[in-house]
N, C-alpha and C positions, 0 to 999 in steps of 0.2 A: 781582250782582242783590242787590236789598233787597228784604226781607220789609215787610208791614205790622207796624206795632208788636203787641207781643202784645195791649195792650189793646183794638186794633181787633178783630183776628183772634177775641179771645174773645168779645166782644160780637155778633160776627157770627155767629159756632158757637152760642151761645145762642138769638141771634134764629131762626136756623134749628131749633135744638132743637123750641125754642116753639112754633113753627109746627105742625111735624113731628107734635108728643106733642101737639098740640090744647089745650096751654094759654097761648097768648098770649093777654094781656091777659083774664082769665080772667072778672073781672067785666063789662066789656064785651062780652066775646063769648058770655056765659051763653048755653046752647040754642042757639046758632047753629053748622051744622056747616059750617063753612069750607073744612075740608079738603079735602074732594070737590070744592068750587065754585071753589077755586084751582089745582086739578090738572087740571080737565077741558081748559084748552085751553092751561096755559100760561103767557099773557099778564098775566093777573091776579097771578099769584106774580111775575110779572119787577115788574109795577110796586109789589107790595108791598116787593118788598128794594130798588128805587130807591128809595122813599120812607125806608127807613130808612136805606139810605148818605148818601141826600141830608140827611137830617137830623140824623145823625153826627157831633158836634163833636169834632174830635180833634186836643189840644192839641198844641202846638209840642214836647214830651217825647213824645209819642205816648200820652197817656190820653185816655181818652175822656172828655165831663165830661156827658153827657147820654142814655146808653144808654137808658134807661128809659123819657124822652121819643120819643125815635127810635123805638124799641118801641111806643108808646102812637099816635103818628100814623100807622104802618104799620096796627097795628090798627082803627083810625078806617077807614082804606081797606076793609080787609075787610069791618066793619060796613057801609059805604055800600054795597060791592057785593054783600053777602049780603043785607042789607035795606034797599031803595032809600027808605023812607021816614026812615032814618036821618040827620040832618042832622049834617053835620060841623062841628064848632064849635072853633075858628076855621075857616073854610074855608082848602082848602090853598090855598097860594103857590105860585106857576108854578115856582119852584125847589125845591118840594118834591116833585114830581111828574116831572119833567123826567129823560128817560130818556134817558142819554149813554153 
């Protein structure tokens, strides 16, 4: 059985840490208590991880090219979920939000 590349595992670990720690894109989510909102039902948290992993670009050598961008797109979903007046720009494309 093969493992995900180290860089991918690291990106996922940091992403989970930032969500749990309340420090996911501090500027975008300033003043928003998103942790309780995401944990309430579970599905929003599932969507956040789906966006992160769908956007994450893994190179042939196993390194990640855009972990920061993937985190930001996930943070945009969190902001929109917690603040319906927030407009995601650019809008999410289908492949970004797809649950597979």
